[in-house]
Structures are given as C-alpha cells and as structure tokens.
C-alpha positions as CSV (number, residue, x, y, z in Angstrom):
1,X,-18.4,3.0,2.4
2,X,-15.1,3.5,4.3
3,X,-13.1,0.4,3.4
4,X,-10.6,-0.6,6.1
5,X,-10.0,-4.3,5.3
6,X,-7.2,-4.3,2.8
7,X,-5.5,-7.3,4.3
8,X,-8.6,-9.3,3.2
9,X,-8.5,-7.9,-0.3
10,X,-7.8,-4.7,-2.2
11,X,-9.8,-3.0,-4.9
12,X,-8.6,-3.6,-8.4
13,X,-6.5,-0.7,-9.5
14,X,-8.0,0.9,-12.7
15,X,-4.6,0.8,-14.4
16,X,-4.4,-2.9,-13.7
17,X,-7.8,-3.5,-15.2
18,X,-6.8,-1.5,-18.3
19,X,-3.7,-3.8,-18.7
20,X,-5.9,-6.9,-18.4
21,X,-8.7,-6.0,-20.7
22,X,-7.0,-6.8,-24.1
23,X,-6.4,-10.3,-22.8
24,X,-10.1,-10.8,-22.1
25,X,-11.1,-9.5,-25.5
26,X,-8.9,-9.3,-28.6
27,X,-5.7,-10.9,-27.4
28,X,-7.3,-14.3,-26.5
29,X,-4.6,-16.6,-27.8
30,X,-3.4,-19.7,-26.0
31,X,0.2,-19.0,-24.9
32,X,1.1,-22.6,-25.9
33,X,0.2,-21.9,-29.5
34,X,3.0,-21.0,-32.0
35,X,1.1,-18.5,-34.1
36,X,1.1,-14.8,-33.4
37,X,-1.8,-14.6,-31.0
38,X,-0.2,-17.4,-28.9
39,X,3.2,-15.7,-29.0
40,X,1.7,-12.4,-27.8
41,X,0.1,-14.2,-24.9
42,X,3.3,-15.9,-24.0
43,X,5.2,-12.6,-24.1
44,X,2.7,-11.1,-21.8
45,X,3.2,-13.9,-19.2
46,X,7.0,-13.5,-19.5
47,X,6.6,-9.7,-18.9
48,X,4.5,-10.3,-15.8
49,X,7.1,-12.7,-14.5
50,X,9.7,-10.1,-14.9
51,X,7.6,-7.4,-13.2
52,X,6.9,-9.6,-10.2
53,X,10.6,-10.7,-10.0
54,X,11.7,-7.0,-10.0
55,X,9.4,-6.2,-7.1
56,X,10.8,-9.1,-4.9
57,X,14.4,-9.1,-6.1
58,X,14.2,-12.6,-7.6
59,X,15.0,-14.2,-11.0
60,X,11.9,-14.4,-13.3
61,X,12.6,-18.1,-13.9
62,X,12.0,-18.8,-10.1
63,X,8.4,-17.7,-10.3
64,X,5.6,-20.3,-10.6
65,X,2.2,-18.8,-11.2
66,X,-0.7,-20.3,-9.1
67,X,-4.3,-19.6,-8.4
68,X,-3.4,-17.6,-5.4
69,X,-1.5,-17.6,-2.1
70,X,-3.4,-20.6,-0.8
71,X,-2.3,-22.8,-3.7
72,X,1.2,-21.4,-3.4
73,X,1.3,-22.4,0.2
74,X,-0.1,-25.8,-0.5
75,X,2.3,-26.4,-3.3
76,X,5.3,-25.5,-1.1
77,X,4.2,-27.8,1.8
78,X,3.4,-30.6,-0.6
79,X,7.1,-30.7,-1.4
80,X,8.1,-31.2,2.3
81,X,8.8,-34.9,1.5
82,X,8.7,-37.3,4.4
83,X,10.7,-35.3,6.8
84,X,9.6,-33.4,9.9
85,X,7.5,-30.3,9.3
86,X,7.9,-27.2,11.4
87,X,5.4,-24.3,11.1
88,X,4.9,-21.2,13.3
89,X,1.8,-21.2,15.5
90,X,0.4,-18.1,13.8
91,X,0.3,-19.3,10.2
92,X,-2.5,-18.7,7.8
93,X,-5.1,-21.6,7.5
94,X,-3.7,-22.4,4.1
95,X,-0.5,-23.4,5.8
96,X,-1.6,-25.0,9.1
97,X,-4.6,-26.9,7.7
98,X,-2.6,-28.3,4.8
99,X,0.3,-29.2,7.2
100,X,-2.1,-31.0,9.5
101,X,-3.3,-33.1,6.5
102,X,0.2,-34.4,5.8
103,X,1.4,-37.8,7.2
104,X,4.8,-36.6,8.5
105,X,5.4,-35.3,12.0
106,X,4.3,-31.7,12.6
107,X,5.7,-29.3,15.2
108,X,4.5,-25.8,15.9
109,X,6.9,-23.1,16.7
110,X,5.8,-20.9,19.5
111,X,5.6,-17.1,19.4
112,X,5.8,-14.7,22.4
113,X,3.0,-12.4,23.5
114,X,4.2,-9.8,21.1
115,X,3.5,-12.3,18.2
116,X,7.1,-12.9,17.3
117,X,9.3,-15.9,17.0
118,X,11.9,-15.9,19.8
119,X,15.2,-16.4,18.1
120,X,17.0,-17.9,21.1
121,X,14.2,-20.4,21.6
122,X,14.1,-21.1,17.9
123,X,17.8,-21.9,18.0
124,X,17.2,-24.6,20.6
125,X,14.6,-26.4,18.5
126,X,15.8,-29.9,17.3
127,X,15.4,-29.1,13.6
128,X,17.4,-31.6,11.5
129,X,18.8,-31.8,8.0
130,X,16.1,-32.5,5.5
131,X,13.3,-30.9,7.7
132,X,10.9,-28.3,6.2
133,X,10.2,-25.0,8.0
134,X,7.4,-22.6,7.1
135,X,7.2,-19.2,8.9
136,X,5.2,-16.3,7.5
137,X,6.9,-13.0,6.9
138,X,4.1,-10.8,8.2
139,X,1.0,-11.8,10.0
140,X,-2.4,-11.2,8.4
141,X,-4.1,-10.3,11.7
142,X,-1.6,-8.4,13.9
143,X,0.7,-7.3,11.1
144,X,3.7,-8.5,13.1
145,X,6.8,-8.9,11.0
146,X,8.9,-12.0,11.7
147,X,12.8,-11.9,11.7
148,X,12.9,-14.2,8.6
149,X,16.4,-13.3,7.5
150,X,17.8,-14.0,10.9
151,X,16.0,-17.4,11.0
152,X,17.2,-18.2,7.6
153,X,20.7,-17.5,8.8
154,X,20.3,-20.0,11.6
155,X,19.1,-22.6,9.1
156,X,21.6,-22.0,6.4
157,X,23.9,-24.8,5.2
158,X,22.0,-27.4,7.3
159,X,20.1,-29.0,4.4
160,X,16.8,-27.5,5.7
161,X,14.1,-26.1,3.3
162,X,12.7,-22.8,4.5
163,X,9.4,-21.4,3.1
164,X,7.8,-18.1,3.9
165,X,4.3,-16.9,3.2
166,X,4.9,-13.3,2.1
167,X,1.3,-12.7,1.0
168,X,0.6,-9.9,3.4
169,X,4.1,-8.3,3.2
170,X,4.1,-7.9,-0.5
171,X,3.6,-4.3,-1.7
172,X,3.6,-3.0,1.9
173,X,7.2,-3.3,2.9
174,X,10.4,-4.0,0.8
175,X,10.6,-7.8,0.2
176,X,13.8,-9.3,-1.2
177,X,13.7,-13.0,-2.0
178,X,17.5,-13.1,-2.2
179,X,18.2,-11.2,1.0
180,X,15.7,-13.1,3.1
181,X,17.6,-16.3,2.4
182,X,14.5,-18.5,2.0
183,X,14.1,-21.3,-0.6
184,X,10.4,-20.7,-1.2
185,X,8.0,-17.7,-1.0
186,X,4.3,-17.4,-1.5
187,X,2.7,-14.4,-3.1
188,X,-0.8,-13.2,-4.0
189,X,-2.1,-10.7,-6.5
190,X,-5.3,-9.4,-4.9
191,X,-3.4,-8.0,-1.8
192,X,-1.6,-5.5,-4.0
193,X,-4.6,-4.1,-6.0
194,X,-4.4,-6.9,-8.6
195,X,-7.0,-9.5,-9.6
196,X,-8.2,-12.3,-7.3
197,X,-7.4,-16.0,-8.1
198,X,-3.8,-15.3,-9.1
199,X,-0.6,-15.8,-7.1
200,X,2.8,-17.3,-7.3
201,X,5.3,-19.5,-5.5
202,X,8.9,-18.3,-5.8
203,X,11.3,-21.3,-5.8
204,X,15.1,-21.1,-5.5
205,X,17.3,-22.9,-8.0
206,X,18.4,-25.6,-5.6
207,X,14.8,-26.8,-5.0
208,X,13.3,-29.4,-7.3
209,X,9.5,-29.3,-6.9
210,X,7.3,-32.3,-7.6
211,X,4.2,-31.4,-9.7
212,X,0.8,-31.7,-8.1
213,X,-1.1,-30.9,-11.3
214,X,-0.1,-32.8,-14.5
215,X,-1.2,-32.8,-18.1
216,X,0.8,-30.1,-19.8
217,X,4.1,-28.1,-20.1
218,X,2.9,-25.0,-18.3
219,X,4.9,-23.4,-15.5
220,X,8.0,-25.7,-16.0
221,X,5.6,-28.7,-16.0
222,X,4.8,-27.9,-12.3
223,X,1.3,-26.6,-12.9
224,X,-0.4,-28.0,-16.0
225,X,-3.3,-26.2,-17.5
226,X,-3.8,-23.1,-19.8
227,X,-2.7,-20.0,-17.9
228,X,-5.1,-17.3,-16.7
229,X,-3.4,-14.8,-18.9
230,X,-5.4,-11.7,-18.0
231,X,-5.0,-12.3,-14.3
232,X,-1.3,-12.9,-14.7
233,X,-0.9,-9.7,-16.7
234,X,-2.9,-7.9,-13.9
235,X,-0.6,-9.4,-11.2
236,X,2.4,-8.2,-13.2
237,X,1.0,-4.7,-13.6
238,X,0.1,-4.5,-9.9
239,X,3.6,-5.5,-9.0
240,X,5.1,-2.8,-11.3
241,X,2.8,-0.2,-9.7
242,X,3.6,-1.4,-6.2
243,X,7.3,-1.1,-6.9
244,X,7.0,2.4,-8.3
245,X,4.9,3.6,-5.4
246,X,6.2,1.5,-2.5
247,X,8.0,4.3,-0.5
248,X,5.2,6.8,-1.1
249,X,2.4,4.4,-0.2
250,X,4.4,3.3,2.9
251,X,4.9,6.8,4.2
252,X,1.3,7.8,3.6
253,X,-0.2,4.7,5.2
254,X,2.2,4.7,8.1
255,X,1.1,8.3,8.9
256,X,-2.5,7.2,8.8
257,X,-1.8,4.3,11.1
258,X,0.0,6.5,13.6
259,X,-2.9,8.9,13.7
260,X,-5.3,6.0,14.1
261,X,-3.4,4.4,17.0
262,X,-3.1,7.7,18.8
263,X,-6.8,8.2,18.7
264,X,-7.6,4.5,19.6
265,X,-5.3,4.6,22.6
266,X,-7.3,7.5,24.0
267,X,-10.2,5.1,24.5
268,X,-10.4,3.4,27.9
269,X,-9.4,-0.3,28.2
270,X,-8.3,-0.5,24.6
271,X,-5.4,-2.9,23.8
272,X,-3.5,-3.0,20.5
273,X,-2.0,-6.4,19.8
274,X,1.7,-6.6,18.9
275,X,1.8,-2.9,19.6
276,X,5.6,-2.7,20.2
277,X,6.6,-5.3,17.6
278,X,7.8,-4.5,14.1
279,X,4.5,-4.4,12.1
280,X,3.2,-3.7,8.7
281,X,2.6,0.0,8.2
282,X,-1.1,-0.6,7.5
283,X,-2.3,-3.0,10.2
284,X,-3.8,-2.4,13.6
285,X,-5.6,-5.1,15.5
286,X,-7.2,-4.0,18.8
287,X,-9.8,-5.0,21.3
288,X,-11.8,-3.7,24.2
289,X,-12.4,-6.4,26.7
290,X,-16.0,-7.4,27.3
291,X,-17.2,-6.5,23.8
292,X,-17.9,-8.9,21.0
293,X,-15.7,-8.3,18.0
294,X,-18.2,-9.9,15.6
295,X,-21.0,-7.7,17.0
296,X,-18.9,-4.6,16.7
297,X,-18.0,-5.5,13.2
298,X,-21.7,-5.8,12.2
299,X,-22.5,-2.5,13.9
300,X,-19.7,-0.8,12.0
301,X,-21.0,-2.4,8.8
302,X,-24.4,-0.8,9.4
303,X,-22.5,2.5,9.5
304,X,-20.9,1.7,6.2
305,X,-17.5,0.9,7.6
306,X,-15.8,-2.3,6.6
307,X,-13.3,-3.9,9.1
308,X,-12.5,-7.4,10.1
309,X,-12.5,-9.4,13.3
310,X,-9.5,-11.4,12.1
311,X,-8.6,-13.4,9.1
312,X,-11.2,-13.3,6.3
313,X,-10.4,-17.0,5.6
314,X,-11.6,-17.9,9.1
315,X,-14.6,-15.6,9.4
316,X,-17.7,-17.2,10.8
317,X,-15.8,-19.4,13.2
318,X,-16.9,-19.4,16.9
319,X,-13.4,-20.2,18.1
320,X,-11.0,-17.4,19.0
321,X,-8.3,-16.5,16.6
322,X,-5.5,-19.2,16.6
323,X,-3.0,-16.3,16.2
324,X,-4.2,-14.5,19.4
325,X,-4.4,-17.9,21.2
326,X,-0.8,-18.6,20.2
327,X,0.1,-15.2,21.7
328,X,-1.5,-16.2,25.0
329,X,-4.1,-13.5,24.7
330,X,-6.9,-14.3,27.1
331,X,-10.1,-15.5,25.3
332,X,-12.3,-12.7,26.6
333,X,-10.0,-10.2,25.0
334,X,-9.4,-12.2,21.8
335,X,-13.1,-12.5,21.2
336,X,-13.3,-8.7,21.1
337,X,-10.6,-8.3,18.4
338,X,-11.1,-6.0,15.5
339,X,-8.6,-5.6,12.7
340,X,-8.2,-2.4,10.7
341,X,-6.0,-2.7,7.6
342,X,-5.4,0.5,5.6
343,X,-5.0,1.0,1.9
344,X,-3.5,3.5,-0.5
345,X,-6.7,5.3,-1.0
346,X,-7.7,5.8,2.6
347,X,-7.6,9.4,4.0
348,X,-7.3,11.1,7.3
349,X,-11.0,11.8,7.1
350,X,-11.6,8.1,7.0
351,X,-9.7,7.7,10.2
352,X,-11.5,10.5,12.0
353,X,-14.9,9.2,10.9
354,X,-14.1,5.6,11.9
355,X,-12.9,6.6,15.4
356,X,-15.9,8.9,15.9
357,X,-18.4,6.2,15.0
358,X,-16.4,3.7,17.1
359,X,-16.6,5.9,20.1
360,X,-20.4,6.2,19.8
361,X,-20.7,2.4,19.6
362,X,-18.5,1.9,22.7
363,X,-20.5,4.1,25.0
C-alpha cells in the first residue's frame, strides 16, 4: 500500500517501539511507588517530558500528559472560565464541538478564502480582558499555517488566555512554545511516529488549571490516574527523533510535495486549496469539481492507495468540510476534496504512481 494520510496518523517508528517495549514487559512498576521499579518508571516519564520540551522549546514542568490531542484541547477549553470564548472557524472538532457544549458565549473568527486569519480584521474583534481565544497553528485539512505569533502579540498584556492546537504542526515545522507567545498548546504523539492515545497540554506558568479528573497526585494533580508509561516513553522518543531529523525530513517531504503539486496542476480543472498560503510541507488538499471525494477515495483504496477526503475525525459525514465552508469554497468543489499528507518514508515513486492512478480514475 502507498500510505498518503499521515495527518490522520503515522506508523509507529521501530525505534519508538524499541524504547517502549521494556515498559510493557519487565519495567512495569507504578511511577507513584517508592521502590526501584517505581522510581525507574518515574524517571522514564521525566525523561519523556524533557524530550518533548526540547522539541517545542518549553520547560518540562509546563507539560501535562493526556490521552491525546483531543483531551488536551478539551482540557484547555474547560479552563476558559465564564468569559467569552473565541475560536477560529477552521478548528478541529475536538475544539469546536467542545466549545459548543460550554455555557458561555462563543464567537467564531472568520478566515479568508486562503484559509488564514486576517490580522487586520482580527484586530477589530471586540475581544476583552478575561476572554479565551483558541486558534490552531496548522490546519489538518489544508495545511495552512496561521500567524499565531502575530496574533499573540496583538493579545499580549490584555489579560486574555490564548491556546493553540499544534497537533498537526508538531514534528513538521519548527514549533517554539516560548516564541509563539501562547499560554497553552495541544500536542499529540501519533502524528510524529509515536503511539496513539498519548498527547500533552503545554501550560505556561501564569495559568492555573482546574483539574477535570481527580483521585490522585499525577500530572500536578491535574490528571489523576496511573500514567500510561509505555506510551509516554514512546512520545518522548518520537519527539527526540523528530527534533534530530526535523530539517532533513522537512526538506525531503517539501521536495515531494512540490513534485506532487506540479503534476497535479497539469490536470484540467484541478484546484489546490490554500495553494498560496504558508502551509505544512507535507499537506496538499485538492479537488476536481463534479467528482465525489468519497468515491475517489474508495477507488484509490481499491488501488492500494490511502488518502483522505478531509479530517479523519469527521469521516463518514455527509456534510461538506466545515474548514472548506469557512473558506467560502462552493459546496460542489468542497465535496470533491481529497487530502494527501506525506510522511518521512514516502518516495518519489509513490508520487508518480499516485498521480498515474489518479489520472486513470479522472478520465
């Protein structure tokens, strides 16, 4: 199979699995225990915290481990208090669905047809002291990268909490928690060749979170329950490998994306969404009007090619992508959307074979 859906998940790196295995077998101690097996487990968690902090330029103490990006986003928004909540119109369902469940006023921040927040329009929004703002760093469908540092600069010193979902950006572009200027950031392991069901919320020192899960001392009393040590170790190892290979992976994948887009744009009536926006080096979402994206996905699957028609967390929905709707993409084109997201092990041969098969299906 040619796997071209790395924004949905990535394969577990064998080196990550190797790091995890002892904590699934012989090093099975509870990290809250004081004897040697427990101390080994606690040390492994501390090491993983340091590895992740190094990747994102943060303090290890600011990292709270969660079950994944969804829980991290939920935990962040659950601490919005009773003030107004502002989210971009292109957020992941784990942000917008949770935000809609909260009792406080909710406002959606518009994006332009390129999929980006307009900084001038954002500056005119009536965001007040005490409000909570959540804008993703990179979109999971189009790959568009938001000007988070510039937005944070506008919000600075106004008593506003700013959260960013950096799940898709992590390991693909340089991410600095300190330089972005946000107060909270969500991360996920399985997007960077780590295990599923492990993530983190990064929280700056000035934020005092309220626990949503009680019954123990774990994670600064913010997330009670015995830690998933093997997964946390895997996340840490994946972060270490991502930091070591970030530049090399970026260059290789960007070259593949450039080749892919050149070949795609030779096809008649094909549109690449957010084509001229700053984007992740691995993501291309495109459409040919009049086609069904879901049907094309299944036809490609029959040819042993895995792609997506949008967000994996929203697959099966008959509605068009909320992201493309927010970008004012007409429904007939949005329904034809296909997302290709490249990974570190893809090759130029994968690109040529994908485009060749795509051409036969579009005839």
